[in-house]
N, C-alpha and C positions, 0 to 999 in steps of 0.2 A: 698370356696375352694381356695387353694393356687394358685396364678396366674401362677407360673411356672408349677405346676401340670396340670393346664388347657391346657397350650401350649404343654406340653409333650404328653398328651392324644389326642389333636387335630392332632398333628403330627403323632401319632400312628394310628389314624383313616385314614389319607391319605395314610400312608404306607400300612395298611391292605388292602385297596381297590386296590392299584396298584399292589400288589403282589398276591392277591387272586382272584380278578375279574377285571383285567385291562380293559376289554371291557365294563364294566358297572360302571365306577367310577361316583359317584354322587357328585355334588358340592353344594348341598343344602339339608338339613334335617330339618324336623319339630322338634322343641325342645321338644314337648310333645309326638306326635304320633310315632316318629321314635326312641325313646330311646332304645327299645328292639333290633331293627335292628342294631343300633350303637353298642350295647353291643355284639351282635353276631359277628359283623365285628372285634371288638377288640379282641374277643376270637380267631377268625380265624387268625388274624394277629400275635398274640402272639405265637400261635402254629407253624405258619410258621417260625417265628424268632427262636424259640427254636430248630427247625431242623437245622438251619444255625449254631447255637452254637454247636450242636452235631457234625456237619460235621467238625468243627474246633477243635473237641476234648476238648470242654470246657463245664463244668457242670455249667449251669446258676444258679442253686440253691446254689451250693457251692460258686460261685462268689459273690452272693448277701449276703450270710452269712458272708463271709470274709469282705465285705464292711461294714456290720453292726457292726463289731467288731472295726472299726476305723472311727466312724462317724465324729468326729471333724476334722480329717485330710482330709477326703474327702470333707466335706462341705467348708473347707477353701481353698483347693487347686484346685478343679475342678470347673472352672468358670461356666460350664453349669449347675452344681448342686448347686451352691452357694445360700444359703438361703432356700433350699428345706428341708423339714422335711422328712428324709429318712425312718422313721417309716411309714409315710403316703404312701410313694412310695412302700414299701414292702407290705403293706396291699393291695394296688391297684394291685400289681403284683399277689398276691394270689387270688384276686377276679377275674381278667380277664384272667390270664394265667393258673392258677391251678384250676379255676372254683370252688373256695371255697366260701362258704357263709361268708360274712364279716359284722359284726355288726358295725354300725357307719361308713359306707364307706366314705372315704374322697373325693370321686369322685362324682361330680354333672354333670351328662351327659348333662343336659340342658345347663349348662355354657360351656361345651366342644363343643356342637353343635353350640352354638351362636358364639364362637370364630372361629370355623372351617368355618362356612358359610361366616363370614366377611372376613376371610383371602383369600378364594379361589374365591371370587366374581369377575366376569369379567376377567377370565383367558385369556391370549393371545392365539391365534390360532397357534399351532405348524406347521400347513401346510404352513404358510407364509415363512417358511425357505426352502421350496422346491425350488430348483434352485436359492436360494438367492446368490447374489454377494455382499459382504460386501463393505462398502466405502473404497476407496483406496487413495493412495498418487500419486499426479501428480508432475512431475518435469518440471520446467520452465528453459529453456536454453537461454543464451543471443545470440547475433548475431555472436559470435565466438564459439558457441556450448559449452560454459562453463556453469556449473550449476549455476543458479541465485537464484532459490528459490524452496522450496517444498510446495505444497498446500495439506492440509489434514484436515479433521475434527478432533476435539480434541479426543484423545485416539483411533485414527484410522490411524496411520502412517503405512500403510501396502501396500504391493503389492500382489495381489491375485495370487496363484499358484494352478494348478490342482493337485489332489491327485496322478495321474499317473506320474507326474513329480517329485515327492518326492521319493527318494530311499526307498526300502522296509525296509532296516536296520534302517533308520531314523524313519519311521512310527512305527516300532516295538519298538524302544527306548521309544517313548512316551507312547505306550500301556503298556510296562513293568513298566514304572515309575508311570503312573497315573491310569491305569485301566486294570489289568491283565486279567480279565474275560470279556473284552469289547465285544468280539464276542459271548459270551454265555448268558449274562444277557439281560433283556428286558427293560433296562433303569435304574433300581435300582438294585444294587448288595448287597444282604443281607450279603454275606460273607465279602464284603468290609466294611460294616457297623459294623460287629462284630469285625474285626481287628481294626477299628478306635475306637470302644468302649473300647476294651482292651488297646489300646495304650494310650487313654486318662486317664485310671486308672494308668497305669505304668509311663507315662510321662505327668502329668497334666500341665506342664509349656508350652507345645507346643501342643495345642489341634488339633486333626485331624477331618476332616469332613466326610470322607468316600464317597465322591461324585464320581460318574462315569464320564466318558468323556461326555456322553449324558447330565448329569446334569450340567456339567460345560458349555456346549454349551447353554443350556437353561438359566443359570445364566448370561452368558456374553451377550446374544443377546435378551432375552425376559423378564426376570423377575427382572433383576438387581442384584447387589451384596450386598444388605443390609444384615447385620448380624442379622437376625431376624428369629423367628419361622414362621412368615407369609411367608417370602420369601422361606423358606425350604418347606413349604406345597405346595406352588404354583410350585416350582421347581420339586418336585417329580411327581406331576400329569401331568405337561406339558412334562416332560421327558418321562413318560410312553406313552403319546400320540404321541410324536415325533417318537418313535421307530416303530410306526405303519404306519407313513406316509413317513419316510425317510429311506433309506438303511443305513447299517453300513458304507459304503464307503462315502455316502453323509455327514453323521454325522462327520466322522473323518476328511473329507476335511474342513468342517465348523470349527471344533475345531482347526486344525492346522493353519488356517488362521485368527483365532479370538483371540488367547491367547496372553498375553503380556509377553515378554521374556527379558525385560530390554534393556538398551541402546536406549530407545525411539522407540523400534521396536515392532509392533504388527504383529503377524503371522510369520510363519517359513521362508518365503522368505526374509522379511526385516531383520529378526534376522540373517540369514545366511550372508547377505551382510554386516551387521553391525559388527558382531563378526569375520567373516572370510574373508570378501571381495570377496565372491563368491555367486553364485546362489544356491538355495536349492537343485537343481538337482545334484550339484557337491559335496555335503556334504559326508563325510565319516561316518562310524558307530560311531566312537568315538566322532566326532564333533556333530553328531545328539544326542548322549547320553548326552553330556554336555548341549545342549539346552533343552533336555527333563528334565534334572535335574533342570533347571531354572524355569520350569512351576509352581512348588510348591511355589517358592518365589524368584523372580529375585534379590531382594535386599539382602535377607538373604544368598543366595548362590552366590553372586556376584563374578565372577572370577577376576575382575579388582582390587577389594579392599580386598576380602577375598578368596585368591586362595586356601588355605588349606581346607577351608570349601567346596569350589566348587569341589576340588579334591575328598573329601570324598563322596559328593553327586554323582559325576561321577562314583566312585567305586560302589556305591549302585546300580545305574541304570545298569551298565555293569554286575554286579552280577546277577540282576534280569533277564537280557537278557540271560545270560549264563545258569541260572537255567531253563529257558523256552526253551533252545536249539535254541535261536535266533542267537547266535554267539558262536564261540568256545573259548577255554581258551586263545589262542594266541591273539585273537582280544580284549580280555577283560582286557587289561592292562590299569590301571587307571592313565594315564599320561595326564596332561592337554595339549590339542592341542595348537598350536601357534595362538594367537589372533591378529586380525588386530588392528592397533592403533585406539583408539576411539576419534573422533573429533565431539563433539556435534555441531549440526547445530545451529548457532546463527547469523542470518542475521542482518545487520545494515544499509541497504539502500534499495531503490526501492520498498517501501511498497505500495505507491499509484499506481505505475506502475503495480505491480503484482495484485492488486485489479482490475485495469482496464483490465488486461488480462482475469480475470474470467468473467467480464461483457461482454467483446467482444466475448468470446467463446460462450456465450449464444446466442448472436445476430447472429454471422456469421456461427456457427457450430451447433446451436440448443442444446447445452449442458447446461442443467439447472445448473449443478454444475460440477466443475472439480474434485470433491471428490467422485463422483458416482463410478468411476473406476480409474484405473491407466493410465494416459496419459503422453505423452511427448510433451510439447509445445515448439516449437522453436520460440522464440520471436525476435523482431527487436532491442532491447535495446543494446546500447554500454555501458557495465558496468562501464568502466573507465570514460567515459563522464558523465554518470548518477551521479557518485559520485561528479564530479566537479560542475554539475548543482545544486545539492542539497546543497553543501557547499557554492556555490556562493549566492544562494537565502537566505540561513540561515544567512550568514554574512551580506548581503545587508540589510535584514530586521532589524537585530540587530543594524547595523550602523545607519540606518535611525532614529531609536528611540533614540539612544545614542546622535546623533548629533542634534536632535531637542528637547532634554531633555524630551522625552516622556517615557523613560524607567521606569519600576517599579520593584524594587528588592523585591521579596517576600520571601527571605530566601534561604539558600543553597539547593542544589539538594538532599543532604543526609548528615547524620552524621555517621561516622563509628567508633566511640569510642569503642563500645562493640567489634566489629570485631578486632580492633587493640589490645585490651587487650587479646582476645583469641589467636591471632597470637603470641603475646609476650610470652604467657605462653607455647607455643609449642616449646620445646627445639630442635625439629628436623628442625626448620626453618633455612634457609640459607641466607635470605634477610631481610631487615628491616621490622618490623611488619606493619608499615604504608603502605609500598609498596605492601606487600602481600595482605593486606586488600583492598587496592585501586584496584589492578588488579582483585580481585574477585567481585568487586562491579559493578552491572549493573544498571545504572541510569535510571530513568523513561522514559526519552526521548532517547531511545536507538538508534535512527537513526540520532542524531545530530552529526555533523562532527567536532565539537570543541573537544579539549582534556579535560579530567577530571583531576582535581587537588585537593589535600587535603591540608587544612591549617595545617601547622606544627608549626607555631609560629606567634603570634600576640602581639607584644610588643609596648608599647607607650613610646616614648622619647621626647626630646625637639623639635624635628622636626616632631612629630606626630607619627602615627601608622606605624610600620614596619611589614609587613606581608610576610612571606615566605611560598611558597606552594611546595609540592612534586608532580612530574609527574610520569606517568606510566613507563617512561624509567629510573627512579631512580634519575633524576636531580632535583635540588632544585633552584627555582627562586623567585625573589621578585614579589609580586602581585600588579598590578595597578588597582585601583577600581574607580577613579574619584569622589568618594563621601565619606565624613567623616562618614556619617550615616551608610553606608555599612561597612566601616572599623571597626566601633565600634560593629557592629552586628555579625561579623564573629568570630567563636569560634574554638578552636583546633579540628581537625579532621572533620570539615565541608568539604564537597565535592562540588566544583563549576566547572563550565565550564570556560575554558580560551582559548585565542588565543595567541600562543607563538610568541614573537618577537625575532628574532635572533640578536646577537650583530652586530652592524654596526658602524664602526669608533669609536667615543668616547661614543656611546650609548651602554650600557651594555644590555645583554639579559634580557628579562622580560616576565611575563605572564600578559596579559590584561584580566580582568574579562569580561565574556560574560553573558548577562542576556537574558533569553528567552523573545521574544517580544510578544506583543498582536496584532500587525499588522500582516496581512497575505499577502501571495503572491503566485504566481504560475509561472512556467517556462516550456517551451516545446522546444525541438529541433526536427525538422522534416526534413527528407531528401526530397529535392525538387522533384527529378525525380520520386521516388517510393512512397512517402508518409510514409515511415517507421518512426516510432517514435523511435528516437535514445536516447532520455532522456525525462523524465517527472517528475516534482516535483509539486505535487498537493497542497502543503501547507508547512508551516514551519516545522512541524513534524507530522508524522502519528500517534504516540501514543497520541498526544495532540488533533488531529482532523483528522478523517478519510475522511472528505469531500475532494473530488478531484476537486479543483478549475479549473483545466484544462478542464474538461468535464462536471462537475456537477453544476457549479455556473456561470450562465450568468451574465455579467456585462456590463454597458454602456462603449462602446469602445472609446468615445470621438473622437479626431481628427485622430485616426488610421483608422477610417472609411472614411475619406475624399477622399482617392484615388478612391473610387467608383464614386464620382461625377466627378472627373477629367478623369477617364476612360470613363465615358459616354460622356464627352465633346470631348475627342480624337476620340472616335468611330464615333461621329457625323461629324468629319472632322476638328475640331479645332486643333491647333498646340501648342506645349509648349510655343512658343513666342507670341501666341495670347494674346492681351491685354484685361483685364477686370477691371472694376472700383472697387477699394477698398474704398468704401464710404458707409455711412449709407443707410439702406434700411428697409422698413416696408412692410410686406406681410399680407394681410387679411387672416383669417382662411379659410381653404378649405371647401367649401360647406355651409358656414354660411351665413345667411341672417338676415336682420332687426337688432334688438338690440343685438342679439348674435354676429353679425358681428363686432359690436363696441368693444367687450370685448376680443376677442382672437387674436389680432394682434401680429405678431412676429417681433420683432426688435432686431436682434442679434447685438453684439458688439465685437470689437476686444479686446484683453486682456487689452491694455492700454487705451482703450476708444477712441483712435484716428483713423485716416484713412490716407492712403497714395496715394490716387488717382489711376491713371492708372498703372496697374502692370501686368506683364506677368503671364500666368497660372503657369509657372515653379516657379516663385518667390512666387506666392500665395500659392502653395502647399508646397514649401520648408520651408516657414516661417509660414505656417498654419494660413492663414488669414481668419477669420470667415466671414467678410464682403465680401471679394472677392468671397468666396465660395457661399454665399447666392446670390450675384449678378449673378454669373455664373448659378446658378439654375434658377434664374428668367429670364435671358435674353440670355443665351448661349446654352441651351439644347433643347428648343422648343419654341413655340410661347407664352407660359405662364409659370409661376412658377409651377402651378399645373401639367401641362404636363411635365415640367422638372423633377418634383419629380417622375412622372411615369417612366421616362427614368432611373433615378437612382435606383428605386425599381426593375426595370427589370434586371439591372446588378446585384443587390444584390441577387435576386432569382437565376439567372444563376450561380452565384458564390457559391450557396448553403450556404450562410450566414444565410438566414432566410427561413422559410416555408411560412411566411406571413409578408409583409412589412407594418409597421404602417404608415399610410398616414397622416403625419403632418411634417411641414417643418424642425423642429429641428432634424429630422431623418438624414439629410445630415451632421450634426455635431456630430453624434454618440449618439443620445439620446435613441435608442432602444438597449436593451441588446443583447449581443452575447456571444457565447462560445469561449474561447480562442483558442481551437483546430480548430474551423471553421475559425477564423480570420487568424490563422497561415497557413491554407491550401490555403486561398485566396492570401496571400503574396507569398506562394510558387508558385502559378499559375502566379503571376507577374514575378517572377524570371524565370519561364518556358515559358514566352511569351504566356500565356493563357491556358496552360495545367494544370488543377487542379488535383493533386494526391489525392488518397483516403487515409487519415491517418489511419494507422493500426498498431497494436502491435503484431499481430500473423502472422507468416509465414506459419507454418504447425502445425497440431495436429496429433499425432500418437498414436495408441493403439496396443500394442503387435507388434510393429515394422511396422504396416500397417497404411499409411496415411488415415485419415478420413476427413481431411479438409486441403485445400491448398489455400492460398490467390492468387487471380488472379493478376499476375504481370502487366497485361494490364489495371488495374482498374484506368484509368485516363480519366477524362472528360474535354472536351474543353469548356471554358466559352464562351457562345454566338456563334458567327460565326467565332471565332478564328482569330480575327483581330490582327495578330502577330505584325504588325507595331505599332498599338496603345499601345499594352502591352509593347513593348520595350520602347516607348517614356515615358510611365508611370514609367517603371523601371529606366530609366535614371533620371527622375525627383526625384524619391525617393533616388537615389544615391546622388543627389544634396542636399537632406535634411541633409546628413552627411557632405557634403563639405561646404555648405554655410548657412544652415538653422537651424532649432531647434535642430538638432542632431549634431551640429558641435563640441560638447564636445568630440566626437571621430572622429574629422576631419581627423586624420591620417589614419583612416580605410576606408575613402571614395573611394579610388581606388579599394577596394576589396569588398565593401558591400553597400547596400542601406537599407532604412527603414523609419519608421515614429514614432514620439513620439505622445502621446495622454494623455490628462488630462480632466476629466469630470468636470461638474459644481461643484463649491465649493471644488475642488481637492479631490473628494471622491475616484477617481480611477486614477492611474498613469500607463501608458503603454509605452512599446517600442516593436515594431515588426520589426525585421531586417532580411536580407537575404544575403547570399553569392551565389556563383555559385552552391553550393552543398546543403546547409542547410538553413532553416528558423528558427529563434529563436524568440519566443514570451515570453514577461515578463509582468506580471501584479502585482501591489501592491495596497493594500487597506485594509480596515477593513471589516469583515464579515457582520456587521450591522444586526445581527440576531434578534435584538430587534425591527426591523422595522424602525429604524432611519438611518440616513446617516452620519456616522462619517467622518469628513474631515481629510485628511492627514496634513492639516495646510496650512497657506498662503504660496504661493510660491513653494509648493511641487508638481512640475510638473513631467510629464513623463521623461523629459530631466534631471531632478535632481535625481529622485528616482529610476526609472527603467533603464534608459539608462546606468548608470555606471556598471550595472551587465552584460551588453551585451558583453563588451570587454573580460573579463576573460572566458566567455563561448565560444565566437567565437574563441579565441586563442586556447582553448582546442579542439574545433571541428577541427581546422586546424591541430593540432598535433595528435589527436586521431582518426580522421575519414577521412578527405580528405585534401590534402595540400592546402596551401594558394595560391590563384591565383587572378589575376586582374579580375574584374567583366567582364563577356563576353560582347562583342559588339552584334549588331543585327545578328540574324540568316540569312541564305540565303533567306529564305522565306520573312522575314521582310525587308531585304535590297532591295528586288525587288521593294518595295513601298516607299523607303526612299532615301533621298539625304543628305549627310553630308555637313553642312554649319557652318562656324565660326560665332558665335553669342555673343552679349553682353547679359549676363543672366539677367541684371537689366532692360534694355530697350527693349530687343527682336530684336534690330537692327543688321544687319550684321556688323561684325567687322573684321579687318584684323587678320588673324591667328597669334598667338603669341603676340598680342598687348594687353596691359592692362589686363583686366579680361576676355578677350574673351575665349570661349571654344567651342568645337565641339557639335553642336546640330544636331539631325537627324529629318528632316522635311519630311512630306509626299509629294508625287508627285500628280499632278492632272492627269486627263485622258490623257492629251497630253504628260505626262512625265516630265513636268516642276514642280518646287516647287509650291505647292498649298499655295499661300500667304493668310493667314487668320489673319495676325497680327492685322488688323483694322476691323475685321468683327463685333465685338461687340462694341468696342470703336473706334470712328472715329479719324482721324488724328487731326481734329479740337478740339475734346474733350481732346485728349491727351495733345496738346500744350496749351490748355486753362487752364489746371490745374495749380493752383498757390499754394504757401504756403510751398514749399519744402525748404529744407536746405541742406547745403553742407554735404557730407558724414562724415566729421570729426567734425562737430559742429552742432548738432541738439538738439531740446528741448524735444525729446521723452523720456518717462520714460522706465524703464525696462518692458518687455512685454512677454506675452506668447499667445498662441492661444486660451486660455480658459476663457476670459472675466473677469478675476480677477486681481486686483492689488496686489503687494507684500507688501502693508502696508508701513512699514518704509524703504523699499528698501534694507534691509540687504542682503548681499550675501548669497547664500545657503551654507549648511554645506559642508565642504570638506570630502572626503573619503580617509583616510590615507591608506598606503600600508597594505596589509593583505595577509596571506598565504592560499593557497588552497590545502587541503589534502596532498597527498604525492608528488605532483608536484608543481613547481613554475611557475606562469604565470605573465605577466606584470601587474603592479598595475593599478588601475583605480581610477579616481577622478571625482567628479562633478566639473564643472567649474562655476565661478561666472557669466559667460555670456552665458551659454549653451542654454538658451531660452530667453535671456534678451535684446538682442541688436536689436532694430527696424531697418528693412531695410528702408533707407530713400527714399522717393518718388523721381522719376526721375526729374531732373531739366528741366525747359522749356528752350530749346536751339533753337535759331534762326539759321537755317542752313547757313544764309548769314552773320552772325555776324563775324566781322573781327578777333576779338581776341579769338575766341572759342578755347577750349582745344582740341587738337588732340589726339586720343587714338592710 
């Protein structure tokens, strides 16, 4: 039996049941026992259909006879009948519709039954559509209530609207255009099928389906839109069942909210906003008729590109409405209504942040997905600052690889030769073909903030390759590539990323090639007081990797965790000028006995392998001394190193950095992984004198204008017992990191900021976390190491060289875009009650006359009597301090370049410089790494006899 004939008769079997016995539709027949029943059903269905033809004043026998006279035309033009033997179809018609005995029947009912049983197996339950609310689109707003993003599932960009809120004239327009007898049929409209059948004979180039609104709902929501007989079978049966479990109003509401109407709009509400800039409840009859006309084919009747065809379709819909007395003749004038400008949503930033919004909504508001309905999410992000943070991170990562010769050019981002040829052939174009093609190109990494450029010329002369590229503003600039191999590989109309250098003095403008890096990074800007996330960059590019390294990728923090140990010391009563020995130390493993005790000893080292003797806590933290930190752990926090570790762990748990502290000594140097967002919250607490804010990205979530979640503005926890004086002392010490320590590459920012660099073993991770009065900025750089290895950033690539340079452009942007630049606050009233200001020499910890030498104001705690609690020699005695020998003069010492992370720089080459670079639409001061940003060893204090006659007076 012909396969097409099998499918036609299986479809007829489904149709016969839903029209003649809708309450008893069977979805399985026995191929042998039920043949007679199936034949009877086909007879009944054919009789039912003949009545529909009669109602339409069409003689079915005459129609078939006419068709048989032009068999070749029909078989070649009507797609549904192509390849079918019409003689077989006529014989089958006589057998089952006219009940004539047919010799050699072409119909094998066993094969029909087999196909039918397979097609309708496991039908979806129509009852699931009762009270169904389709997925919706949620809108995310930034902190200025500007639209940041739309969140919706694919093919579900909609806002649900109730049927009662849709004007009756608009509802009538869709009924007139799509299903005239919607309120009369029971899911399947026989007369509609007849009209589609006749239309397909008269206009075979555009076949009609004859589906009802009910069938379209079933197709859109339950059985899919495959163009197959199987889908049609399932659709008819489920549509019939739907009519018995849903009311006509419920079906129409589902339909009007589920259909696609073009301009990326699913449903009548989103279409109304997209085409007319208004809600569906405000649509006029003509506007509704235009949208109703689009339901049959949004692209075919597109009013933006095919206005005449759209007008003809509008006239048809209005005519149908007038024929059915839905509107009068005056309202049926087919004039295209005024359309709103169409601006396709194409976001190019904040993808990691918006992803985080969705995860946070699940945690704080219990919303499994923001696409379940239509919500308005008011977020904390500052859009302008977000762009700067992303651009800074992307440029910084690329510059690190360029300056360390780690970049790998794998070819252009695209080649637009074909697009240029098409544009050149279009005589209507008013701009160069390359420019039009470049503007229309969306590169794979659509959130990278460099400019795209197309190679227009690559010529080779005596001086080498000369490459000119065109930019989207129409300008043409020479391209700088740094590599002859890259220059040779570029071809005309290759598209690459560039950083534009403006003309300066004798230097002409140029475009510097930018290569997507393999190294990764993350950056976060957190508002200190509230915990609002003002900007979040979870990686180099979201299309390249969706992993959000701010919240999803714990990494070893290195020396950025050292403030925990110094905070524990300050809370114990030690002072910033307390002396601690910076000298070798070996600690036995915790809890180990016997032979195991011999194997796990911990012997940390300073970066340069040396030691500097007695040193103040301030200088130890400012210069990130590993030995001093280990000595402080062993001798300054409690009666043993193990108990000292307990004190540090207590602070770590109070600061919510960890749920469980790993009890081994390298913990104090940052060996246990931490999330960047938690580390940033801890530094914000330091800026707040102990008040740890709750980092959050969502302020409120609203549904239908009603708040369903609101962030608690008082969600701040005090770390420990809120020793504000200790926190201020730590804050001042971290300010000294920028003024005199490992962060002095941005020394000029030290009056306004504090922070800490960090580098892990083998330079696998580079950090800088810094704060101002208003914000905390955390930056991490490293390789993902997804293969289980630990890829190093390279010798000498410390936090001060790799991460710190990105801090300045971000903090400058924060001052411009969020809160003005102010000097770092002094101690609060509460802290000042416990503190005394004293002029101190930061190197020795000794009192020094104000304004003399390198003296600065230190804040020291009072003892119970109100006097300064002198703890300078609590750990290191005066004798030990003066007994230390081996120091050298400040200007002439033997020490090598150093950092806080136990690794030498090898050949001692200076780190790479960071040339000036442009940030997005705004200009910020340039940033550079400095050859000595973590390299100059603080010299140990000289042994000075107070009675020595020729001593130097400060």
